[in-house]
PLY file of the C-alpha trace (Angstrom):
ply
format ascii 1.0
element vertex 75
property float x
property float y
property float z
element edge 74
property int vertex1
property int vertex2
end_header
-93.03 14.84 -38.39
-90.27 12.29 -38.42
-87.03 11.78 -40.32
-87.44 9.68 -43.46
-84.55 8.31 -45.49
-83.71 10.30 -48.66
-86.11 13.12 -47.79
-83.69 15.98 -47.15
-85.42 18.75 -49.08
-89.10 18.00 -48.69
-91.70 16.32 -46.51
-94.87 14.34 -47.06
-98.20 15.03 -45.41
-100.27 11.99 -44.51
-103.93 12.53 -45.23
-106.99 10.35 -44.81
-109.61 9.72 -47.44
-112.82 11.69 -47.01
-115.83 9.62 -45.94
-117.74 8.22 -48.90
-114.86 8.61 -51.36
-115.11 5.59 -53.64
-111.73 5.86 -55.37
-109.54 7.07 -52.50
-107.19 4.57 -50.81
-105.74 5.35 -47.38
-101.97 5.17 -47.06
-100.36 2.55 -44.87
-99.60 3.95 -41.40
-96.11 5.22 -40.64
-93.83 2.77 -38.83
-93.98 3.00 -35.04
-91.59 5.32 -33.23
-90.15 8.71 -34.03
-87.60 7.57 -36.63
-84.65 8.48 -34.45
-82.27 6.08 -32.74
-81.22 2.92 -34.60
-83.30 3.74 -37.70
-81.68 7.16 -38.14
-78.23 5.81 -37.28
-78.52 3.15 -40.00
-78.56 5.88 -42.68
-74.94 6.72 -41.89
-73.47 3.21 -41.74
-71.24 2.14 -44.65
-72.91 0.00 -47.30
-72.37 -3.74 -47.03
-69.82 -5.09 -49.52
-71.45 -6.55 -52.63
-74.79 -4.85 -52.01
-76.48 -3.68 -55.16
-78.52 -0.51 -55.37
-82.28 -1.06 -55.31
-84.09 -1.10 -58.63
-86.18 2.04 -59.03
-89.80 1.11 -59.70
-92.11 3.16 -61.87
-95.21 4.39 -60.08
-98.47 2.66 -60.97
-100.80 4.50 -63.34
-103.13 7.02 -61.75
-106.85 6.32 -61.53
-108.64 7.88 -64.53
-110.32 10.57 -62.42
-106.95 11.71 -61.04
-105.28 11.66 -64.45
-108.15 13.76 -65.83
-107.29 16.52 -63.33
-103.70 16.55 -64.50
-104.69 16.42 -68.16
-106.97 19.43 -67.69
-104.29 21.27 -65.66
-106.62 21.64 -62.71
-103.79 20.87 -60.28
0 1
1 2
2 3
3 4
4 5
5 6
6 7
7 8
8 9
9 10
10 11
11 12
12 13
13 14
14 15
15 16
16 17
17 18
18 19
19 20
20 21
21 22
22 23
23 24
24 25
25 26
26 27
27 28
28 29
29 30
30 31
31 32
32 33
33 34
34 35
35 36
36 37
37 38
38 39
39 40
40 41
41 42
42 43
43 44
44 45
45 46
46 47
47 48
48 49
49 50
50 51
51 52
52 53
53 54
54 55
55 56
56 57
57 58
58 59
59 60
60 61
61 62
62 63
63 64
64 65
65 66
66 67
67 68
68 69
69 70
70 71
71 72
72 73
73 74
């Protein structure tokens, strides 16, 4: 586990795709290090003047097989 910006109330679990899974895509690896030190300290620095908040992106659509699970309330 490591600190991750804006994740105060939850955590993510990094899983690998099972062998032979045709639709599964592995996640990118976590950045090196433990997330402490300069990375953690940067969360508490004042924002730079004139900086604009990042634009929130919509997630891409789910693959049809994943959406089918949600549509059938199997998850």
